[in-house]
C-alpha positions as CSV (number, residue, x, y, z in Angstrom):
1,M,28.5,-166.2,-160.9
2,I,28.1,-168.9,-158.3
3,L,31.4,-168.4,-156.3
4,K,30.8,-164.8,-156.8
5,C,27.2,-165.4,-154.7
6,I,29.2,-167.9,-152.0
7,K,31.8,-165.4,-151.7
8,T,29.4,-162.5,-150.7
9,V,27.3,-164.7,-148.6
10,A,30.5,-165.5,-146.9
11,V,31.9,-162.0,-146.3
12,A,28.1,-161.0,-144.6
13,A,28.6,-163.7,-142.1
14,L,31.9,-163.2,-141.6
15,A,30.9,-159.5,-140.8
16,L,27.9,-161.0,-138.7
17,V,30.1,-162.9,-136.5
18,S,32.8,-159.8,-136.0
19,V,29.4,-157.9,-135.0
20,N,28.6,-160.5,-132.7
21,V,32.0,-161.0,-131.0
22,S,32.4,-156.7,-130.8
23,G,28.9,-156.9,-129.0
24,Q,29.9,-159.9,-126.4
25,D,33.3,-157.9,-125.9
26,L,31.5,-154.6,-125.2
27,L,28.7,-156.3,-122.4
28,A,31.8,-158.1,-121.0
29,R,33.8,-154.8,-120.5
30,Q,30.3,-153.1,-119.3
31,A,29.8,-156.0,-116.6
32,P,32.3,-154.8,-114.0
33,I,30.8,-151.2,-114.9
34,D,27.5,-152.6,-113.8
35,R,28.3,-154.2,-111.0
36,K,30.1,-151.3,-109.6
37,L,27.4,-148.8,-110.1
38,K,25.2,-151.8,-108.2
39,A,27.0,-151.6,-105.3
40,V,27.2,-148.1,-105.3
41,D,23.3,-147.7,-105.6
42,S,22.8,-150.2,-102.8
43,L,25.5,-148.3,-100.3
44,A,23.4,-144.9,-101.2
45,L,20.3,-146.4,-100.2
46,I,21.4,-148.5,-97.4
47,R,23.0,-145.1,-96.2
48,Q,19.7,-143.3,-96.9
49,M,17.9,-145.8,-95.5
50,K,19.9,-145.4,-91.8
51,A,19.5,-141.7,-91.9
52,E,15.9,-142.5,-91.7
53,Q,15.9,-144.8,-89.2
54,A,17.8,-142.5,-86.9
55,V,15.4,-139.7,-87.6
56,Y,12.4,-141.1,-87.4
57,P,12.4,-144.6,-86.2
58,A,10.0,-147.2,-87.7
59,Y,9.4,-144.7,-90.4
60,D,7.8,-147.4,-92.4
61,L,5.0,-148.2,-90.2
62,Y,3.9,-144.7,-88.3
63,P,2.1,-142.2,-90.3
64,N,3.2,-139.2,-88.4
65,W,5.9,-137.7,-85.3
66,Q,4.3,-135.9,-83.5
67,N,4.9,-134.6,-79.6
68,T,1.3,-133.6,-78.5
69,R,-0.4,-136.6,-77.8
70,V,0.4,-140.2,-76.4
71,H,-2.3,-142.1,-78.4
72,A,-2.1,-140.3,-81.5
73,Y,-3.2,-142.3,-83.9
74,G,-6.8,-143.6,-84.2
75,N,-7.8,-144.4,-87.4
76,T,-5.3,-143.1,-88.9
77,V,-2.8,-146.2,-88.9
78,Q,-3.9,-149.8,-90.7
79,I,-2.8,-152.3,-88.3
80,P,-1.5,-155.8,-89.8
81,D,-3.1,-158.6,-88.8
82,T,0.0,-159.9,-87.5
83,F,3.5,-158.3,-87.4
84,R,6.5,-159.9,-85.8
85,I,8.3,-157.7,-83.4
86,D,12.1,-158.0,-82.4
87,L,12.9,-158.2,-78.8
88,T,16.7,-158.6,-78.9
89,G,19.0,-155.9,-77.9
90,F,16.3,-155.0,-75.0
91,C,17.6,-153.7,-71.7
92,M,14.7,-154.0,-68.5
93,P,13.7,-150.7,-67.7
94,T,14.1,-151.7,-63.6
95,T,16.0,-154.0,-61.5
96,H,12.8,-154.0,-59.2
97,T,10.9,-157.3,-60.0
98,K,7.3,-156.7,-57.9
99,I,4.6,-156.1,-60.2
100,T,1.7,-154.2,-58.0
101,S,-1.2,-154.0,-60.7
102,K,-1.2,-156.4,-63.9
103,C,-2.7,-155.0,-67.4
104,G,-6.4,-154.9,-67.4
105,P,-9.4,-153.7,-66.0
106,R,-9.1,-152.0,-62.6
107,W,-11.6,-150.1,-60.6
108,R,-14.0,-149.7,-63.2
109,R,-10.9,-148.5,-65.6
110,M,-8.8,-150.4,-68.1
111,H,-5.2,-150.2,-67.0
112,N,-3.3,-150.6,-70.0
113,G,0.2,-151.6,-68.8
114,L,1.9,-152.8,-65.7
115,D,2.7,-151.0,-62.2
116,I,5.9,-152.2,-61.0
117,K,7.0,-151.1,-57.7
118,V,10.3,-148.9,-57.6
119,Y,11.0,-146.1,-54.8
120,I,11.4,-142.2,-56.0
121,G,14.8,-141.7,-57.3
122,D,15.4,-145.2,-58.7
123,T,16.8,-145.5,-62.1
124,I,14.3,-146.2,-65.0
125,R,15.9,-147.0,-68.3
126,A,14.8,-147.4,-71.9
127,A,13.8,-150.7,-72.9
128,F,14.9,-150.3,-76.5
129,D,16.6,-148.3,-79.1
130,G,14.3,-145.3,-80.1
131,K,13.7,-141.9,-80.2
132,V,12.4,-139.9,-77.4
133,R,8.8,-138.6,-78.5
134,M,7.3,-136.9,-75.6
135,V,8.4,-135.5,-72.7
136,K,5.5,-134.0,-70.8
137,Y,3.4,-134.1,-67.1
138,E,-0.3,-135.2,-66.6
139,R,-1.2,-134.4,-63.3
140,R,-4.7,-136.2,-63.7
141,G,-2.7,-139.4,-65.3
142,Y,0.6,-140.4,-65.9
143,G,2.0,-137.5,-64.1
144,K,5.5,-137.3,-65.4
145,Y,6.1,-139.5,-68.2
146,V,8.4,-140.3,-71.3
147,V,7.1,-142.2,-74.2
148,I,9.7,-143.7,-77.1
149,R,9.0,-144.6,-80.1
150,H,11.7,-148.0,-80.8
151,D,13.4,-148.8,-84.3
152,N,11.5,-152.2,-83.6
153,G,8.0,-150.4,-84.0
154,L,6.9,-150.5,-80.3
155,E,5.9,-147.6,-78.2
156,T,7.2,-148.0,-74.1
157,I,5.4,-145.2,-72.0
158,Y,7.4,-144.7,-68.6
159,G,4.6,-142.9,-66.0
160,H,4.9,-141.2,-62.4
161,L,8.5,-140.4,-62.5
162,S,9.9,-137.7,-60.1
163,K,12.3,-136.5,-63.1
164,Q,13.1,-136.9,-66.8
165,L,16.8,-137.2,-67.7
166,V,15.8,-136.8,-71.5
167,K,14.4,-134.4,-73.8
168,E,11.9,-134.6,-76.9
169,N,13.6,-135.9,-80.5
170,E,16.1,-137.1,-78.4
171,Y,17.7,-140.6,-79.9
172,V,18.2,-143.1,-76.9
173,R,20.3,-146.7,-76.6
174,A,18.7,-149.3,-74.5
175,G,19.5,-149.1,-70.9
176,D,20.3,-145.3,-71.3
177,V,18.5,-143.3,-68.1
178,I,15.7,-141.7,-69.1
179,G,14.3,-140.9,-65.9
180,L,13.9,-141.7,-61.6
181,G,11.0,-143.4,-60.1
182,G,8.4,-141.3,-58.5
183,N,4.7,-140.8,-57.5
184,T,3.8,-137.9,-59.7
185,G,0.1,-137.8,-61.1
186,R,-2.7,-139.9,-60.4
187,S,-1.1,-142.4,-58.6
188,T,-1.4,-143.7,-54.6
189,G,2.3,-144.6,-54.2
190,S,5.6,-144.7,-56.0
191,H,6.1,-147.3,-58.8
192,L,6.8,-147.5,-62.3
193,H,3.7,-147.4,-64.8
194,F,5.3,-149.3,-67.9
195,E,3.1,-149.6,-71.2
196,T,3.9,-151.2,-74.3
197,R,2.0,-150.2,-77.7
198,F,1.9,-151.4,-81.3
199,L,1.0,-148.6,-83.7
200,G,-1.6,-147.4,-80.7
201,E,-2.8,-150.8,-79.6
202,V,-1.8,-151.9,-76.5
203,I,0.2,-155.2,-75.7
204,N,0.3,-156.4,-72.1
205,P,3.8,-155.7,-71.1
206,E,3.9,-159.4,-69.5
207,F,3.7,-161.3,-73.0
208,M,7.2,-159.8,-73.4
209,F,8.6,-158.7,-70.3
210,D,9.7,-161.3,-67.4
211,F,10.0,-158.9,-64.6
212,P,10.4,-161.5,-61.7
213,K,13.5,-163.3,-64.0
214,Q,14.5,-159.7,-65.4
215,D,14.5,-161.1,-68.8
216,I,12.6,-160.9,-72.1
217,V,9.9,-164.2,-72.7
218,A,11.0,-164.9,-76.1
219,D,13.3,-163.0,-78.8
220,S,10.6,-162.3,-80.7
221,Y,6.6,-161.4,-80.2
222,L,3.9,-162.3,-82.9
223,F,1.7,-159.7,-82.7
224,I,-1.9,-160.5,-83.3
225,R,-4.0,-157.6,-84.1
226,N,-6.9,-157.1,-81.0
227,A,-5.2,-160.1,-79.3
228,N,-2.6,-158.7,-77.1
229,R,-4.3,-158.0,-73.8
230,Y,-5.5,-161.2,-72.2
231,P,-4.1,-164.7,-71.9
232,Y,-7.2,-166.5,-72.9
233,Q,-7.7,-164.1,-75.9
234,R,-3.9,-164.8,-77.5
235,T,-4.2,-168.1,-76.7
236,R,-7.5,-168.3,-78.7
237,A,-5.7,-166.2,-81.6
238,L,-2.5,-168.5,-81.6
239,A,-5.0,-171.7,-82.0
240,N,-6.9,-170.1,-84.8
241,L,-3.7,-169.0,-86.6
242,K,-2.2,-172.4,-86.5
243,S,-5.5,-173.8,-87.8
244,G,-5.6,-171.6,-90.3
245,K,-9.5,-170.2,-89.6
246,K,-8.0,-166.7,-89.6
247,A,-7.3,-166.9,-92.9
248,N,-11.0,-165.9,-93.6
249,A,-9.9,-162.5,-92.3
250,S,-7.4,-161.8,-94.2
251,E,-5.9,-163.9,-97.1
252,L,-2.3,-163.3,-95.8
253,A,-2.5,-164.3,-91.7
254,S,-1.3,-167.6,-91.7
255,S,1.8,-166.8,-94.3
256,A,2.1,-163.6,-92.4
257,S,2.5,-165.6,-88.9
258,E,5.4,-167.6,-90.8
259,S,7.1,-164.9,-92.5
260,G,7.0,-163.0,-89.4
261,A,6.3,-159.8,-90.8
262,I,3.7,-157.8,-93.4
263,R,5.5,-155.5,-95.9
264,Y,4.5,-152.0,-96.2
265,H,6.4,-149.4,-98.7
266,K,6.9,-145.5,-98.0
267,I,6.1,-143.8,-100.9
268,R,9.1,-141.8,-102.5
269,K,9.2,-139.1,-105.3
270,G,8.4,-140.7,-108.5
271,D,6.6,-144.1,-107.0
272,T,3.5,-145.2,-109.1
273,L,1.2,-148.1,-108.0
274,G,2.3,-149.8,-111.1
275,R,6.2,-149.7,-109.8
276,I,5.3,-150.7,-106.5
277,S,2.9,-153.8,-107.8
278,R,6.1,-155.0,-109.9
279,L,8.6,-154.0,-106.8
280,Y,6.4,-156.6,-104.7
281,H,5.0,-158.9,-106.7
282,V,1.4,-158.2,-105.9
283,S,-1.4,-156.7,-108.5
284,I,-2.5,-153.3,-108.3
285,D,-6.2,-154.2,-107.3
286,R,-5.1,-156.0,-104.7
287,L,-2.8,-153.1,-103.2
288,C,-5.8,-151.0,-103.7
289,R,-8.1,-153.3,-102.1
290,M,-5.3,-154.0,-98.9
291,N,-5.1,-150.1,-98.5
292,G,-8.6,-148.7,-99.2
293,I,-7.8,-147.0,-102.3
294,K,-8.5,-146.4,-105.7
295,R,-6.4,-146.8,-108.9
296,T,-7.0,-142.9,-109.7
297,T,-5.9,-142.3,-105.9
298,T,-3.0,-139.4,-105.7
299,L,-0.2,-141.2,-103.6
300,R,1.7,-138.6,-101.2
301,I,5.4,-138.7,-100.6
302,G,5.6,-140.5,-97.0
303,Q,2.7,-142.1,-97.3
304,V,2.7,-146.1,-96.3
305,L,1.3,-148.7,-98.1
306,R,0.7,-152.5,-97.0
307,C,2.1,-154.4,-99.8
308,S,1.5,-158.4,-98.4
């Protein structure tokens, strides 16, 4: 009787070992397939991202694409406390170096860009890769102008042109000719009005471009909300970030300044707050606070949520 029990136990143990080995063999055979599928999925995702980027530069930052208004955003965008803008791959919009009017108050009005002395017919080039959002004429303002939204999140405006050489929705590379210098619109002499904005907020072009040296100031620019127009304003904001005083305005400002960017997620089919929460390792409640929404808010495809 004892021998019979021992035999039964031995047979059962052997069966379990066989099953375990078979399972391990199956997993081993499956692993290369899983890796292959993962690689295919990654390539498909990269292709999709590149396709979206080509159609809609900075699609993960801006809420819309339209060709009717230069300053089109207002309260429709949530401007991050800090954001690192890549300035590599640039081209100076003109070879001229003389600045005739700086960014700031002028004649009881706010001048939101730089005026660079150019002559009628001079070549004007795109500063970065991007897509032409507007090609319009404004008699009491920019005159003939071009607006480009760039892959790095910037939008640049080129005003008072004598001729526009690109079309709306055309993709251009840094250095491509987009127009000719002129004296159209509200202008008292031939010059280029060059404006740089991020999500609609003005950035003083001199913080990024050194026209006398025909170079960029640095490889990247740290955008700080409400501190991009005047040198004293920016100096104070950078000092606050360095000392950590900005933390009371945002939980992530100091860490964002180190990482260089605040993360965003563009809603796609099937996305839920729970899925986004797991993807970015942030609680649903925090997602709701950062984006001013509720747990019951319906997510719209194409909507952009801040995730860090």
